[in-house]
C-alpha positions as CSV (number, residue, x, y, z in Angstrom):
1,M,102.3,103.0,106.5
2,L,102.9,106.1,108.6
3,A,103.2,108.2,105.4
4,W,99.8,106.9,104.2
5,A,98.4,107.7,107.7
6,D,99.8,111.2,107.5
7,S,98.2,111.7,104.1
8,A,94.9,110.4,105.3
9,A,95.0,112.8,108.3
10,S,95.9,115.7,106.0
11,I,93.0,114.9,103.6
12,W,90.5,114.6,106.6
13,C,91.8,118.0,107.9
14,Q,91.4,119.6,104.5
15,K,87.8,118.5,104.4
16,L,87.1,119.7,108.0
17,S,89.0,123.0,107.6
18,Q,88.1,123.9,104.0
19,S,91.8,124.7,103.5
20,K,94.6,123.0,101.5
21,N,97.4,124.9,103.2
22,L,97.9,122.5,106.1
23,I,101.1,121.0,107.5
24,T,101.6,118.3,110.0
25,V,103.2,119.6,113.2
26,H,102.7,116.6,115.4
27,M,101.8,112.9,115.4
28,S,101.3,111.1,118.7
29,D,99.5,108.3,120.6
30,I,100.4,105.8,117.8
31,D,98.9,102.5,119.0
32,F,99.9,99.6,116.7
33,L,97.2,96.9,117.2
34,E,97.7,94.5,114.4
35,P,100.3,94.0,111.6
36,V,99.3,95.0,108.0
37,R,100.2,92.3,105.5
38,I,100.8,92.6,101.8
39,G,97.6,92.1,99.9
40,E,95.3,93.4,102.6
41,I,93.0,96.4,102.1
42,V,93.8,99.4,104.3
43,E,91.1,101.9,105.3
44,F,91.5,105.2,107.2
45,F,88.7,106.8,109.3
46,G,88.6,110.1,111.1
47,E,87.2,109.4,114.6
48,E,87.4,112.6,116.4
49,W,88.5,116.2,115.8
50,N,88.9,119.5,117.4
51,I,89.4,122.7,115.5
52,G,91.1,125.7,117.1
53,R,92.1,129.1,115.7
54,S,94.7,127.9,113.2
55,S,95.1,124.2,114.0
56,I,93.1,120.9,113.8
57,T,93.7,117.9,116.1
58,V,92.3,114.6,114.7
59,R,92.2,111.0,115.8
60,I,92.5,108.5,113.0
61,L,91.7,104.8,113.0
62,V,93.3,102.5,110.5
63,K,91.5,99.3,109.6
64,I,92.6,96.3,107.7
65,V,90.2,94.2,105.5
66,D,91.2,90.7,104.3
67,P,90.1,90.7,100.6
68,V,89.2,87.0,100.6
69,T,87.3,86.6,103.9
70,S,86.2,90.3,104.3
71,I,87.2,90.1,108.0
72,T,88.0,93.6,109.3
73,R,90.5,94.3,112.1
74,D,91.8,97.5,113.6
75,A,95.5,98.1,112.6
76,F,96.4,101.2,114.5
77,R,95.2,104.6,115.8
78,F,97.0,107.9,116.1
79,T,96.5,111.5,116.8
80,A,97.7,114.2,114.4
81,V,97.9,118.0,114.7
82,M,97.8,120.1,111.5
83,V,98.3,123.8,111.3
84,N,96.9,126.1,108.6
85,I,99.7,128.2,107.1
86,S,100.2,131.3,105.0
87,D,102.5,131.4,102.0
88,D,105.3,132.5,104.3
89,L,104.8,129.4,106.4
90,K,103.3,131.3,109.4
91,P,100.1,130.0,111.1
92,R,97.0,131.5,109.6
93,P,93.6,131.5,111.2
94,L,91.0,129.1,109.8
95,P,87.7,130.4,108.6
96,E,85.7,131.7,111.6
97,H,82.7,129.6,110.9
98,I,84.6,126.4,111.5
99,Q,86.8,127.5,114.4
100,Q,86.1,126.0,117.8
101,T,84.1,123.1,116.3
102,H,84.6,119.5,117.4
103,S,83.3,116.0,116.8
104,P,80.4,114.9,118.9
105,A,82.6,112.0,120.1
106,S,85.4,114.1,121.3
107,G,83.6,115.7,124.2
108,V,85.8,118.8,123.8
């Protein structure tokens, strides 16, 4: 499940940063709220973000949907930090037009 969560965070960061050269450098604040059972639908949502010079911090919410009843519950939340890198694996600045942007909900 954490591997899926990391992939979801990466995809969300690629969309925000307009870059595919991102690596995960940190995951934290992992709050498990409900177990995920086999057969349930898992959905990932980007809640907040903050974009710096070469990094993106995102807050991801994972929801579970029961396919029979359509009842939705929160499974877990976490924070991930991704860094944009060059071919030699060094931090590379993100495009200037997206640096220092943040989600309205983040208050940053």
